[in-house]
PQR file of N, CA, C, O and H, with PARSE charges and radii, in Angstrom:
ATOM      1  N   MET A   1     142.204   6.553 106.415 -0.4000 1.5000
ATOM      2  CA  MET A   1     141.522   6.196 105.196 -0.0000 2.0000
ATOM      3  C   MET A   1     141.345   7.405 104.281  0.5500 1.7000
ATOM      4  O   MET A   1     141.617   7.318 103.083 -0.5500 1.4000
ATOM      5  N   TYR A   2     140.890   8.539 104.834 -0.4000 1.5000
ATOM      6  CA  TYR A   2     140.634   9.717 104.014 -0.0000 2.0000
ATOM      7  C   TYR A   2     141.824  10.666 103.936  0.5500 1.7000
ATOM      8  O   TYR A   2     141.952  11.415 102.968 -0.5500 1.4000
ATOM      9  H   TYR A   2     140.669   8.610 105.807  0.4000 1.0000
ATOM     10  N   GLY A   3     142.695  10.644 104.942 -0.4000 1.5000
ATOM     11  CA  GLY A   3     143.892  11.478 104.933 -0.0000 2.0000
ATOM     12  C   GLY A   3     143.584  12.942 104.759  0.5500 1.7000
ATOM     13  O   GLY A   3     142.769  13.510 105.486 -0.5500 1.4000
ATOM     14  H   GLY A   3     142.591  10.035 105.728  0.4000 1.0000
ATOM     15  N   SER A   4     144.246  13.556 103.784 -0.4000 1.5000
ATOM     16  CA  SER A   4     144.083  14.996 103.571 -0.0000 2.0000
ATOM     17  C   SER A   4     142.713  15.352 103.012  0.5500 1.7000
ATOM     18  O   SER A   4     142.381  16.534 102.925 -0.5500 1.4000
ATOM     19  H   SER A   4     144.908  13.095 103.194  0.4000 1.0000
ATOM     20  N   GLY A   5     141.914  14.368 102.632 -0.4000 1.5000
ATOM     21  CA  GLY A   5     140.571  14.626 102.138 -0.0000 2.0000
ATOM     22  C   GLY A   5     139.537  14.773 103.240  0.5500 1.7000
ATOM     23  O   GLY A   5     138.358  14.992 102.962 -0.5500 1.4000
ATOM     24  H   GLY A   5     142.185  13.408 102.703  0.4000 1.0000
ATOM     25  N   LEU A   6     139.968  14.655 104.489 -0.4000 1.5000
ATOM     26  CA  LEU A   6     139.046  14.739 105.624 -0.0000 2.0000
ATOM     27  C   LEU A   6     139.103  16.117 106.267  0.5500 1.7000
ATOM     28  O   LEU A   6     140.183  16.652 106.517 -0.5500 1.4000
ATOM     29  H   LEU A   6     140.926  14.477 104.715  0.4000 1.0000
ATOM     30  N   THR A   7     137.937  16.683 106.533 -0.4000 1.5000
ATOM     31  CA  THR A   7     137.838  17.909 107.311 -0.0000 2.0000
ATOM     32  C   THR A   7     136.952  17.628 108.509  0.5500 1.7000
ATOM     33  O   THR A   7     135.832  17.139 108.361 -0.5500 1.4000
ATOM     34  H   THR A   7     137.060  16.248 106.331  0.4000 1.0000
ATOM     35  N   ALA A   8     137.456  17.937 109.698 -0.4000 1.5000
ATOM     36  CA  ALA A   8     136.703  17.760 110.939 -0.0000 2.0000
ATOM     37  C   ALA A   8     136.275  19.120 111.466  0.5500 1.7000
ATOM     38  O   ALA A   8     137.008  20.103 111.356 -0.5500 1.4000
ATOM     39  H   ALA A   8     138.366  18.334 109.819  0.4000 1.0000
ATOM     40  N   LEU A   9     135.076  19.162 112.041 -0.4000 1.5000
ATOM     41  CA  LEU A   9     134.561  20.385 112.652 -0.0000 2.0000
ATOM     42  C   LEU A   9     134.441  20.178 114.148  0.5500 1.7000
ATOM     43  O   LEU A   9     134.030  19.113 114.609 -0.5500 1.4000
ATOM     44  H   LEU A   9     134.481  18.363 112.130  0.4000 1.0000
ATOM     45  N   VAL A  10     134.806  21.214 114.909 -0.4000 1.5000
ATOM     46  CA  VAL A  10     134.637  21.188 116.358 -0.0000 2.0000
ATOM     47  C   VAL A  10     133.781  22.397 116.700  0.5500 1.7000
ATOM     48  O   VAL A  10     134.202  23.545 116.553 -0.5500 1.4000
ATOM     49  H   VAL A  10     135.140  22.079 114.535  0.4000 1.0000
ATOM     50  N   LEU A  11     132.567  22.109 117.161 -0.4000 1.5000
ATOM     51  CA  LEU A  11     131.616  23.173 117.465 -0.0000 2.0000
ATOM     52  C   LEU A  11     131.453  23.331 118.968  0.5500 1.7000
ATOM     53  O   LEU A  11     132.063  22.603 119.751 -0.5500 1.4000
ATOM     54  H   LEU A  11     132.225  21.177 117.280  0.4000 1.0000
ATOM     55  N   THR A  12     130.633  24.281 119.358 -0.4000 1.5000
ATOM     56  CA  THR A  12     130.391  24.562 120.760 -0.0000 2.0000
ATOM     57  C   THR A  12     130.028  23.288 121.524  0.5500 1.7000
ATOM     58  O   THR A  12     129.280  22.448 121.022 -0.5500 1.4000
ATOM     59  H   THR A  12     130.137  24.873 118.722  0.4000 1.0000
ATOM     60  N   GLY A  13     130.554  23.154 122.719 -0.4000 1.5000
ATOM     61  CA  GLY A  13     130.258  21.982 123.529 -0.0000 2.0000
ATOM     62  C   GLY A  13     131.189  21.867 124.714  0.5500 1.7000
ATOM     63  O   GLY A  13     132.231  22.519 124.771 -0.5500 1.4000
ATOM     64  H   GLY A  13     131.161  23.836 123.126  0.4000 1.0000
ATOM     65  N   MET A  14     130.799  21.029 125.662 -0.4000 1.5000
ATOM     66  CA  MET A  14     131.606  20.850 126.865 -0.0000 2.0000
ATOM     67  C   MET A  14     132.535  19.659 126.706  0.5500 1.7000
ATOM     68  O   MET A  14     132.306  18.769 125.886 -0.5500 1.4000
ATOM     69  H   MET A  14     129.952  20.500 125.616  0.4000 1.0000
ATOM     70  N   GLY A  15     133.573  19.667 127.501 -0.4000 1.5000
ATOM     71  CA  GLY A  15     134.486  18.535 127.561 -0.0000 2.0000
ATOM     72  C   GLY A  15     135.645  18.644 126.604  0.5500 1.7000
ATOM     73  O   GLY A  15     135.863  19.662 125.946 -0.5500 1.4000
ATOM     74  H   GLY A  15     133.758  20.390 128.166  0.4000 1.0000
ATOM     75  N   GLN A  16     136.377  17.555 126.555 -0.4000 1.5000
ATOM     76  CA  GLN A  16     137.533  17.501 125.666 -0.0000 2.0000
ATOM     77  C   GLN A  16     137.666  16.136 125.003  0.5500 1.7000
ATOM     78  O   GLN A  16     138.738  15.781 124.513 -0.5500 1.4000
ATOM     79  H   GLN A  16     136.200  16.728 127.089  0.4000 1.0000
ATOM     80  N   ASP A  17     136.584  15.377 124.990 -0.4000 1.5000
ATOM     81  CA  ASP A  17     136.638  14.023 124.450 -0.0000 2.0000
ATOM     82  C   ASP A  17     136.941  13.976 122.961  0.5500 1.7000
ATOM     83  O   ASP A  17     137.314  12.917 122.454 -0.5500 1.4000
ATOM     84  H   ASP A  17     135.714  15.665 125.388  0.4000 1.0000
ATOM     85  N   GLY A  18     136.799  15.062 122.256 -0.4000 1.5000
ATOM     86  CA  GLY A  18     137.110  15.078 120.826 -0.0000 2.0000
ATOM     87  C   GLY A  18     138.580  15.265 120.510  0.5500 1.7000
ATOM     88  O   GLY A  18     138.997  15.080 119.367 -0.5500 1.4000
ATOM     89  H   GLY A  18     136.496  15.921 122.667  0.4000 1.0000
ATOM     90  N   VAL A  19     139.374  15.631 121.514 -0.4000 1.5000
ATOM     91  CA  VAL A  19     140.786  15.938 121.282 -0.0000 2.0000
ATOM     92  C   VAL A  19     141.544  14.740 120.708  0.5500 1.7000
ATOM     93  O   VAL A  19     142.324  14.903 119.769 -0.5500 1.4000
ATOM     94  H   VAL A  19     139.035  15.781 122.442  0.4000 1.0000
ATOM     95  N   GLU A  20     141.334  13.565 121.243 -0.4000 1.5000
ATOM     96  CA  GLU A  20     142.064  12.387 120.743 -0.0000 2.0000
ATOM     97  C   GLU A  20     141.700  12.083 119.291  0.5500 1.7000
ATOM     98  O   GLU A  20     142.566  11.723 118.495 -0.5500 1.4000
ATOM     99  H   GLU A  20     140.701  13.433 122.005  0.4000 1.0000
ATOM    100  N   GLY A  21     140.442  12.224 118.953 -0.4000 1.5000
ATOM    101  CA  GLY A  21     140.035  12.023 117.567 -0.0000 2.0000
ATOM    102  C   GLY A  21     140.684  13.034 116.642  0.5500 1.7000
ATOM    103  O   GLY A  21     141.078  12.700 115.524 -0.5500 1.4000
ATOM    104  H   GLY A  21     139.738  12.516 119.600  0.4000 1.0000
ATOM    105  N   LEU A  22     140.796  14.273 117.107 -0.4000 1.5000
ATOM    106  CA  LEU A  22     141.440  15.304 116.293 -0.0000 2.0000
ATOM    107  C   LEU A  22     142.921  15.017 116.112  0.5500 1.7000
ATOM    108  O   LEU A  22     143.487  15.316 115.061 -0.5500 1.4000
ATOM    109  H   LEU A  22     140.476  14.544 118.015  0.4000 1.0000
ATOM    110  N   ARG A  23     143.549  14.446 117.119 -0.4000 1.5000
ATOM    111  CA  ARG A  23     144.964  14.056 116.976 -0.0000 2.0000
ATOM    112  C   ARG A  23     145.124  13.071 115.812  0.5500 1.7000
ATOM    113  O   ARG A  23     146.078  13.158 115.038 -0.5500 1.4000
ATOM    114  H   ARG A  23     143.089  14.203 117.973  0.4000 1.0000
ATOM    115  N   THR A  24     144.193  12.151 115.705 -0.4000 1.5000
ATOM    116  CA  THR A  24     144.233  11.175 114.612 -0.0000 2.0000
ATOM    117  C   THR A  24     144.009  11.864 113.274  0.5500 1.7000
ATOM    118  O   THR A  24     144.717  11.587 112.306 -0.5500 1.4000
ATOM    119  H   THR A  24     143.418  12.080 116.333  0.4000 1.0000
ATOM    120  N   VAL A  25     143.025  12.763 113.212 -0.4000 1.5000
ATOM    121  CA  VAL A  25     142.756  13.508 111.981 -0.0000 2.0000
ATOM    122  C   VAL A  25     144.014  14.247 111.530  0.5500 1.7000
ATOM    123  O   VAL A  25     144.400  14.166 110.364 -0.5500 1.4000
ATOM    124  H   VAL A  25     142.450  12.989 113.998  0.4000 1.0000
ATOM    125  N   LYS A  26     144.648  14.963 112.445 -0.4000 1.5000
ATOM    126  CA  LYS A  26     145.853  15.736 112.103 -0.0000 2.0000
ATOM    127  C   LYS A  26     147.015  14.826 111.720  0.5500 1.7000
ATOM    128  O   LYS A  26     147.749  15.126 110.778 -0.5500 1.4000
ATOM    129  H   LYS A  26     144.334  15.029 113.393  0.4000 1.0000
ATOM    130  N   ALA A  27     147.190  13.719 112.435 -0.4000 1.5000
ATOM    131  CA  ALA A  27     148.287  12.784 112.141 -0.0000 2.0000
ATOM    132  C   ALA A  27     148.164  12.205 110.739  0.5500 1.7000
ATOM    133  O   ALA A  27     149.163  11.840 110.119 -0.5500 1.4000
ATOM    134  H   ALA A  27     146.593  13.475 113.200  0.4000 1.0000
ATOM    135  N   ARG A  28     146.938  12.123 110.243 -0.4000 1.5000
ATOM    136  CA  ARG A  28     146.715  11.552 108.912 -0.0000 2.0000
ATOM    137  C   ARG A  28     146.564  12.614 107.832  0.5500 1.7000
ATOM    138  O   ARG A  28     146.178  12.311 106.704 -0.5500 1.4000
ATOM    139  H   ARG A  28     146.126  12.420 110.746  0.4000 1.0000
ATOM    140  N   GLY A  29     146.871  13.869 108.185 -0.4000 1.5000
ATOM    141  CA  GLY A  29     146.866  14.937 107.190 -0.0000 2.0000
ATOM    142  C   GLY A  29     145.560  15.664 107.003  0.5500 1.7000
ATOM    143  O   GLY A  29     145.430  16.460 106.073 -0.5500 1.4000
ATOM    144  H   GLY A  29     147.185  14.116 109.102  0.4000 1.0000
ATOM    145  N   GLY A  30     144.585  15.416 107.859 -0.4000 1.5000
ATOM    146  CA  GLY A  30     143.286  16.070 107.739 -0.0000 2.0000
ATOM    147  C   GLY A  30     143.310  17.520 108.187  0.5500 1.7000
ATOM    148  O   GLY A  30     144.297  18.001 108.743 -0.5500 1.4000
ATOM    149  H   GLY A  30     144.691  14.770 108.614  0.4000 1.0000
ATOM    150  N   HIS A  31     142.223  18.195 107.939 -0.4000 1.5000
ATOM    151  CA  HIS A  31     142.054  19.624 108.226 -0.0000 2.0000
ATOM    152  C   HIS A  31     141.015  19.772 109.340  0.5500 1.7000
ATOM    153  O   HIS A  31     140.012  19.058 109.351 -0.5500 1.4000
ATOM    154  H   HIS A  31     141.421  17.804 107.488  0.4000 1.0000
ATOM    155  N   VAL A  32     141.251  20.692 110.274 -0.4000 1.5000
ATOM    156  CA  VAL A  32     140.324  20.884 111.393 -0.0000 2.0000
ATOM    157  C   VAL A  32     139.891  22.343 111.453  0.5500 1.7000
ATOM    158  O   VAL A  32     140.716  23.255 111.413 -0.5500 1.4000
ATOM    159  H   VAL A  32     142.065  21.272 110.265  0.4000 1.0000
ATOM    160  N   ILE A  33     138.591  22.541 111.550 -0.4000 1.5000
ATOM    161  CA  ILE A  33     138.005  23.870 111.733 -0.0000 2.0000
ATOM    162  C   ILE A  33     137.285  23.878 113.071  0.5500 1.7000
ATOM    163  O   ILE A  33     136.519  22.964 113.378 -0.5500 1.4000
ATOM    164  H   ILE A  33     137.921  21.800 111.582  0.4000 1.0000
ATOM    165  N   ALA A  34     137.532  24.913 113.866 -0.4000 1.5000
ATOM    166  CA  ALA A  34     136.859  25.062 115.155 -0.0000 2.0000
ATOM    167  C   ALA A  34     136.018  26.330 115.162  0.5500 1.7000
ATOM    168  O   ALA A  34     136.388  27.347 114.577 -0.5500 1.4000
ATOM    169  H   ALA A  34     138.154  25.656 113.616  0.4000 1.0000
ATOM    170  N   GLN A  35     134.897  26.245 115.828 -0.4000 1.5000
ATOM    171  CA  GLN A  35     134.050  27.419 116.033 -0.0000 2.0000
ATOM    172  C   GLN A  35     134.744  28.355 117.010  0.5500 1.7000
ATOM    173  O   GLN A  35     135.323  27.908 118.001 -0.5500 1.4000
ATOM    174  H   GLN A  35     134.596  25.418 116.304  0.4000 1.0000
ATOM    175  N   ASP A  36     134.688  29.646 116.734 -0.4000 1.5000
ATOM    176  CA  ASP A  36     135.347  30.625 117.605 -0.0000 2.0000
ATOM    177  C   ASP A  36     134.600  30.806 118.929  0.5500 1.7000
ATOM    178  O   ASP A  36     133.438  30.423 119.067 -0.5500 1.4000
ATOM    179  H   ASP A  36     134.218  30.009 115.930  0.4000 1.0000
ATOM    180  N   GLU A  37     135.290  31.391 119.876 -0.4000 1.5000
ATOM    181  CA  GLU A  37     134.723  31.573 121.215 -0.0000 2.0000
ATOM    182  C   GLU A  37     133.524  32.503 121.205  0.5500 1.7000
ATOM    183  O   GLU A  37     132.533  32.250 121.890 -0.5500 1.4000
ATOM    184  H   GLU A  37     136.234  31.702 119.764  0.4000 1.0000
ATOM    185  N   ARG A  38     133.605  33.559 120.448 -0.4000 1.5000
ATOM    186  CA  ARG A  38     132.553  34.573 120.452 -0.0000 2.0000
ATOM    187  C   ARG A  38     131.190  34.014 120.036  0.5500 1.7000
ATOM    188  O   ARG A  38     130.166  34.404 120.596 -0.5500 1.4000
ATOM    189  H   ARG A  38     134.410  33.765 119.891  0.4000 1.0000
ATOM    190  N   SER A  39     131.174  33.106 119.060 -0.4000 1.5000
ATOM    191  CA  SER A  39     129.893  32.575 118.590 -0.0000 2.0000
ATOM    192  C   SER A  39     129.482  31.283 119.300  0.5500 1.7000
ATOM    193  O   SER A  39     128.446  30.703 118.976 -0.5500 1.4000
ATOM    194  H   SER A  39     132.006  32.790 118.606  0.4000 1.0000
ATOM    195  N   SER A  40     130.277  30.834 120.255 -0.4000 1.5000
ATOM    196  CA  SER A  40     129.987  29.592 120.979 -0.0000 2.0000
ATOM    197  C   SER A  40     129.164  29.837 122.230  0.5500 1.7000
ATOM    198  O   SER A  40     129.386  30.810 122.951 -0.5500 1.4000
ATOM    199  H   SER A  40     131.119  31.305 120.518  0.4000 1.0000
ATOM    200  N   VAL A  41     128.222  28.958 122.482 -0.4000 1.5000
ATOM    201  CA  VAL A  41     127.471  29.001 123.733 -0.0000 2.0000
ATOM    202  C   VAL A  41     128.368  28.497 124.859  0.5500 1.7000
ATOM    203  O   VAL A  41     128.395  29.069 125.949 -0.5500 1.4000
ATOM    204  H   VAL A  41     128.042  28.168 121.897  0.4000 1.0000
ATOM    205  N   VAL A  42     129.097  27.425 124.585 -0.4000 1.5000
ATOM    206  CA  VAL A  42     130.056  26.851 125.529 -0.0000 2.0000
ATOM    207  C   VAL A  42     131.371  26.673 124.773  0.5500 1.7000
ATOM    208  O   VAL A  42     131.393  26.013 123.733 -0.5500 1.4000
ATOM    209  H   VAL A  42     129.075  26.959 123.700  0.4000 1.0000
ATOM    210  N   PHE A  43     132.444  27.236 125.263 -0.4000 1.5000
ATOM    211  CA  PHE A  43     133.738  27.178 124.580 -0.0000 2.0000
ATOM    212  C   PHE A  43     134.628  26.125 125.240  0.5500 1.7000
ATOM    213  O   PHE A  43     135.749  26.419 125.655 -0.5500 1.4000
ATOM    214  H   PHE A  43     132.426  27.772 126.107  0.4000 1.0000
ATOM    215  N   GLY A  44     134.119  24.904 125.331 -0.4000 1.5000
ATOM    216  CA  GLY A  44     134.861  23.818 125.969 -0.0000 2.0000
ATOM    217  C   GLY A  44     135.592  22.950 124.969  0.5500 1.7000
ATOM    218  O   GLY A  44     136.820  22.965 124.897 -0.5500 1.4000
ATOM    219  H   GLY A  44     133.208  24.665 124.993  0.4000 1.0000
ATOM    220  N   MET A  45     134.834  22.198 124.202 -0.4000 1.5000
ATOM    221  CA  MET A  45     135.419  21.267 123.238 -0.0000 2.0000
ATOM    222  C   MET A  45     136.295  21.995 122.220  0.5500 1.7000
ATOM    223  O   MET A  45     137.431  21.594 121.965 -0.5500 1.4000
ATOM    224  H   MET A  45     133.835  22.186 124.261  0.4000 1.0000
ATOM    225  N   ASN A  46     135.763  23.051 121.651 -0.4000 1.5000
ATOM    226  CA  ASN A  46     136.533  23.800 120.662 -0.0000 2.0000
ATOM    227  C   ASN A  46     137.713  24.531 121.309  0.5500 1.7000
ATOM    228  O   ASN A  46     138.777  24.644 120.700 -0.5500 1.4000
ATOM    229  H   ASN A  46     134.840  23.376 121.859  0.4000 1.0000
ATOM    230  N   GLY A  47     137.537  25.019 122.516 -0.4000 1.5000
ATOM    231  CA  GLY A  47     138.639  25.677 123.231 -0.0000 2.0000
ATOM    232  C   GLY A  47     139.783  24.715 123.501  0.5500 1.7000
ATOM    233  O   GLY A  47     140.948  25.082 123.351 -0.5500 1.4000
ATOM    234  H   GLY A  47     136.673  24.928 123.011  0.4000 1.0000
ATOM    235  N   LYS A  48     139.465  23.481 123.900 -0.4000 1.5000
ATOM    236  CA  LYS A  48     140.500  22.466 124.159 -0.0000 2.0000
ATOM    237  C   LYS A  48     141.229  22.093 122.869  0.5500 1.7000
ATOM    238  O   LYS A  48     142.442  21.885 122.877 -0.5500 1.4000
ATOM    239  H   LYS A  48     138.518  23.183 124.022  0.4000 1.0000
ATOM    240  N   ALA A  49     140.500  22.011 121.779 -0.4000 1.5000
ATOM    241  CA  ALA A  49     141.133  21.693 120.495 -0.0000 2.0000
ATOM    242  C   ALA A  49     142.123  22.784 120.100  0.5500 1.7000
ATOM    243  O   ALA A  49     143.224  22.494 119.631 -0.5500 1.4000
ATOM    244  H   ALA A  49     139.514  22.180 121.773  0.4000 1.0000
ATOM    245  N   ILE A  50     141.723  24.034 120.290 -0.4000 1.5000
ATOM    246  CA  ILE A  50     142.605  25.159 119.978 -0.0000 2.0000
ATOM    247  C   ILE A  50     143.800  25.156 120.922  0.5500 1.7000
ATOM    248  O   ILE A  50     144.940  25.315 120.484 -0.5500 1.4000
ATOM    249  H   ILE A  50     140.829  24.269 120.671  0.4000 1.0000
ATOM    250  N   GLU A  51     143.549  24.977 122.198 -0.4000 1.5000
ATOM    251  CA  GLU A  51     144.599  24.943 123.210 -0.0000 2.0000
ATOM    252  C   GLU A  51     145.646  23.863 122.899  0.5500 1.7000
ATOM    253  O   GLU A  51     146.836  24.062 123.144 -0.5500 1.4000
ATOM    254  H   GLU A  51     142.623  24.848 122.553  0.4000 1.0000
ATOM    255  N   ASN A  52     145.206  22.737 122.365 -0.4000 1.5000
ATOM    256  CA  ASN A  52     146.106  21.639 122.029 -0.0000 2.0000
ATOM    257  C   ASN A  52     146.722  21.763 120.633  0.5500 1.7000
ATOM    258  O   ASN A  52     147.396  20.848 120.161 -0.5500 1.4000
ATOM    259  H   ASN A  52     144.239  22.576 122.166  0.4000 1.0000
ATOM    260  N   ARG A  53     146.487  22.881 119.992 -0.4000 1.5000
ATOM    261  CA  ARG A  53     147.058  23.188 118.668 -0.0000 2.0000
ATOM    262  C   ARG A  53     146.705  22.135 117.617  0.5500 1.7000
ATOM    263  O   ARG A  53     147.554  21.700 116.839 -0.5500 1.4000
ATOM    264  H   ARG A  53     145.939  23.625 120.376  0.4000 1.0000
ATOM    265  N   LEU A  54     145.456  21.745 117.615 -0.4000 1.5000
ATOM    266  CA  LEU A  54     144.964  20.745 116.676 -0.0000 2.0000
ATOM    267  C   LEU A  54     144.056  21.344 115.611  0.5500 1.7000
ATOM    268  O   LEU A  54     143.395  20.618 114.869 -0.5500 1.4000
ATOM    269  H   LEU A  54     144.766  22.098 118.247  0.4000 1.0000
ATOM    270  N   VAL A  55     144.027  22.666 115.540 -0.4000 1.5000
ATOM    271  CA  VAL A  55     143.070  23.368 114.682 -0.0000 2.0000
ATOM    272  C   VAL A  55     143.805  24.155 113.601  0.5500 1.7000
ATOM    273  O   VAL A  55     144.799  24.829 113.873 -0.5500 1.4000
ATOM    274  H   VAL A  55     144.564  23.256 116.143  0.4000 1.0000
ATOM    275  N   ASP A  56     143.306  24.059 112.380 -0.4000 1.5000
ATOM    276  CA  ASP A  56     143.875  24.817 111.265 -0.0000 2.0000
ATOM    277  C   ASP A  56     143.205  26.176 111.094  0.5500 1.7000
ATOM    278  O   ASP A  56     143.842  27.146 110.684 -0.5500 1.4000
ATOM    279  H   ASP A  56     142.499  23.511 112.159  0.4000 1.0000
ATOM    280  N   GLU A  57     141.916  26.236 111.413 -0.4000 1.5000
ATOM    281  CA  GLU A  57     141.160  27.478 111.264 -0.0000 2.0000
ATOM    282  C   GLU A  57     140.182  27.625 112.414  0.5500 1.7000
ATOM    283  O   GLU A  57     139.593  26.645 112.871 -0.5500 1.4000
ATOM    284  H   GLU A  57     141.399  25.448 111.746  0.4000 1.0000
ATOM    285  N   VAL A  58     140.014  28.858 112.880 -0.4000 1.5000
ATOM    286  CA  VAL A  58     139.024  29.190 113.907 -0.0000 2.0000
ATOM    287  C   VAL A  58     138.084  30.211 113.270  0.5500 1.7000
ATOM    288  O   VAL A  58     138.504  31.302 112.882 -0.5500 1.4000
ATOM    289  H   VAL A  58     140.492  29.654 112.508  0.4000 1.0000
ATOM    290  N   LEU A  59     136.805  29.843 113.167 -0.4000 1.5000
ATOM    291  CA  LEU A  59     135.849  30.684 112.452 -0.0000 2.0000
ATOM    292  C   LEU A  59     134.560  30.861 113.237  0.5500 1.7000
ATOM    293  O   LEU A  59     134.189  29.995 114.030 -0.5500 1.4000
ATOM    294  H   LEU A  59     136.463  28.957 113.482  0.4000 1.0000
ATOM    295  N   PRO A  60     133.868  31.992 113.019 -0.5600 1.5000
ATOM    296  CA  PRO A  60     132.542  32.150 113.603  0.2800 2.0000
ATOM    297  C   PRO A  60     131.578  31.144 112.969  0.5500 1.7000
ATOM    298  O   PRO A  60     131.745  30.760 111.811 -0.5500 1.4000
ATOM    299  N   LEU A  61     130.586  30.727 113.722 -0.4000 1.5000
ATOM    300  CA  LEU A  61     129.633  29.727 113.253 -0.0000 2.0000
ATOM    301  C   LEU A  61     129.016  30.097 111.908  0.5500 1.7000
ATOM    302  O   LEU A  61     128.845  29.236 111.044 -0.5500 1.4000
ATOM    303  H   LEU A  61     130.451  31.039 114.662  0.4000 1.0000
ATOM    304  N   ASP A  62     128.684  31.369 111.728 -0.4000 1.5000
ATOM    305  CA  ASP A  62     127.987  31.764 110.501 -0.0000 2.0000
ATOM    306  C   ASP A  62     128.876  31.780 109.258  0.5500 1.7000
ATOM    307  O   ASP A  62     128.377  32.052 108.166 -0.5500 1.4000
ATOM    308  H   ASP A  62     128.823  32.068 112.430  0.4000 1.0000
ATOM    309  N   THR A  63     130.169  31.499 109.382 -0.4000 1.5000
ATOM    310  CA  THR A  63     131.038  31.439 108.203 -0.0000 2.0000
ATOM    311  C   THR A  63     131.565  30.028 107.919  0.5500 1.7000
ATOM    312  O   THR A  63     132.196  29.800 106.887 -0.5500 1.4000
ATOM    313  H   THR A  63     130.575  31.278 110.269  0.4000 1.0000
ATOM    314  N   ILE A  64     131.313  29.096 108.814 -0.4000 1.5000
ATOM    315  CA  ILE A  64     131.844  27.739 108.638 -0.0000 2.0000
ATOM    316  C   ILE A  64     131.245  27.064 107.401  0.5500 1.7000
ATOM    317  O   ILE A  64     131.973  26.424 106.642 -0.5500 1.4000
ATOM    318  H   ILE A  64     130.800  29.281 109.653  0.4000 1.0000
ATOM    319  N   GLY A  65     129.956  27.193 107.189 -0.4000 1.5000
ATOM    320  CA  GLY A  65     129.317  26.589 106.018 -0.0000 2.0000
ATOM    321  C   GLY A  65     129.905  27.120 104.719  0.5500 1.7000
ATOM    322  O   GLY A  65     130.163  26.356 103.789 -0.5500 1.4000
ATOM    323  H   GLY A  65     129.364  27.713 107.805  0.4000 1.0000
ATOM    324  N   ARG A  66     130.115  28.424 104.658 -0.4000 1.5000
ATOM    325  CA  ARG A  66     130.698  29.035 103.461 -0.0000 2.0000
ATOM    326  C   ARG A  66     132.114  28.510 103.229  0.5500 1.7000
ATOM    327  O   ARG A  66     132.504  28.234 102.095 -0.5500 1.4000
ATOM    328  H   ARG A  66     129.906  29.044 105.414  0.4000 1.0000
ATOM    329  N   ARG A  67     132.875  28.374 104.306 -0.4000 1.5000
ATOM    330  CA  ARG A  67     134.247  27.873 104.189 -0.0000 2.0000
ATOM    331  C   ARG A  67     134.259  26.428 103.681  0.5500 1.7000
ATOM    332  O   ARG A  67     135.083  26.073 102.839 -0.5500 1.4000
ATOM    333  H   ARG A  67     132.558  28.599 105.228  0.4000 1.0000
ATOM    334  N   LEU A  68     133.361  25.608 104.183 -0.4000 1.5000
ATOM    335  CA  LEU A  68     133.278  24.229 103.700 -0.0000 2.0000
ATOM    336  C   LEU A  68     132.923  24.192 102.218  0.5500 1.7000
ATOM    337  O   LEU A  68     133.476  23.386 101.470 -0.5500 1.4000
ATOM    338  H   LEU A  68     132.691  25.896 104.867  0.4000 1.0000
ATOM    339  N   SER A  69     132.015  25.047 101.791 -0.4000 1.5000
ATOM    340  CA  SER A  69     131.653  25.118 100.369 -0.0000 2.0000
ATOM    341  C   SER A  69     132.853  25.509  99.518  0.5500 1.7000
ATOM    342  O   SER A  69     133.055  24.958  98.435 -0.5500 1.4000
ATOM    343  H   SER A  69     131.566  25.702 102.399  0.4000 1.0000
ATOM    344  N   GLU A  70     133.651  26.459 100.004 -0.4000 1.5000
ATOM    345  CA  GLU A  70     134.867  26.862  99.292 -0.0000 2.0000
ATOM    346  C   GLU A  70     135.832  25.687  99.178  0.5500 1.7000
ATOM    347  O   GLU A  70     136.414  25.452  98.119 -0.5500 1.4000
ATOM    348  H   GLU A  70     133.487  26.906 100.884  0.4000 1.0000
ATOM    349  N   MET A  71     135.995  24.955 100.270 -0.4000 1.5000
ATOM    350  CA  MET A  71     136.919  23.827 100.264 -0.0000 2.0000
ATOM    351  C   MET A  71     136.455  22.739  99.304  0.5500 1.7000
ATOM    352  O   MET A  71     137.270  22.158  98.587 -0.5500 1.4000
ATOM    353  H   MET A  71     135.522  25.145 101.131  0.4000 1.0000
ATOM    354  N   ILE A  72     135.164  22.461  99.280 -0.4000 1.5000
ATOM    355  CA  ILE A  72     134.621  21.440  98.379 -0.0000 2.0000
ATOM    356  C   ILE A  72     134.800  21.875  96.932  0.5500 1.7000
ATOM    357  O   ILE A  72     135.176  21.075  96.075 -0.5500 1.4000
ATOM    358  H   ILE A  72     134.502  22.933  99.862  0.4000 1.0000
ATOM    359  N   GLY A  73     134.528  23.153  96.666 -0.4000 1.5000
ATOM    360  CA  GLY A  73     134.706  23.683  95.331 -0.0000 2.0000
ATOM    361  C   GLY A  73     136.142  23.593  94.844  0.5500 1.7000
ATOM    362  O   GLY A  73     136.389  23.297  93.675 -0.5500 1.4000
ATOM    363  H   GLY A  73     134.223  23.803  97.363  0.4000 1.0000
ATOM    364  N   ALA A  74     137.081  23.847  95.733 -0.4000 1.5000
ATOM    365  CA  ALA A  74     138.499  23.767  95.397 -0.0000 2.0000
ATOM    366  C   ALA A  74     138.902  22.347  95.066  0.5500 1.7000
ATOM    367  O   ALA A  74     139.758  22.130  94.207 -0.5500 1.4000
ATOM    368  H   ALA A  74     136.880  24.087  96.683  0.4000 1.0000
ATOM    369  N   ARG A  75     138.297  21.372  95.737 -0.4000 1.5000
ATOM    370  CA  ARG A  75     138.653  19.966  95.508 -0.0000 2.0000
ATOM    371  C   ARG A  75     138.057  19.414  94.223  0.5500 1.7000
ATOM    372  O   ARG A  75     138.607  18.491  93.622 -0.5500 1.4000
ATOM    373  H   ARG A  75     137.602  21.548  96.434  0.4000 1.0000
ATOM    374  N   THR A  76     136.932  19.981  93.804 -0.4000 1.5000
ATOM    375  CA  THR A  76     136.282  19.449  92.614 -0.0000 2.0000
ATOM    376  C   THR A  76     136.663  20.210  91.346  0.5500 1.7000
ATOM    377  O   THR A  76     136.352  19.771  90.238 -0.5500 1.4000
ATOM    378  H   THR A  76     136.486  20.731  94.293  0.4000 1.0000
ATOM    379  N   ALA A  77     137.329  21.335  91.505 -0.4000 1.5000
ATOM    380  CA  ALA A  77     137.704  22.144  90.335 -0.0000 2.0000
ATOM    381  C   ALA A  77     138.930  21.599  89.639  0.5500 1.7000
ATOM    382  O   ALA A  77     139.374  22.164  88.639 -0.5500 1.4000
ATOM    383  H   ALA A  77     137.583  21.691  92.405  0.4000 1.0000
TER
END
């Protein structure tokens, strides 16, 4: 539905249940940002997403908000 207008975030967490959803996001042209290992309490969910090559950007937690603001600004300009 949203295609390239969708951005998904994968933050610290256990498991890999988000991987299938990310496959759908990527198949439809969406963008995926994952929290980096260093700033994660648990590098499970985001680590699996990176391992499966479903991530466009890997960023520290404290820069993800700024990156989203940049992306929104680019879309509305």
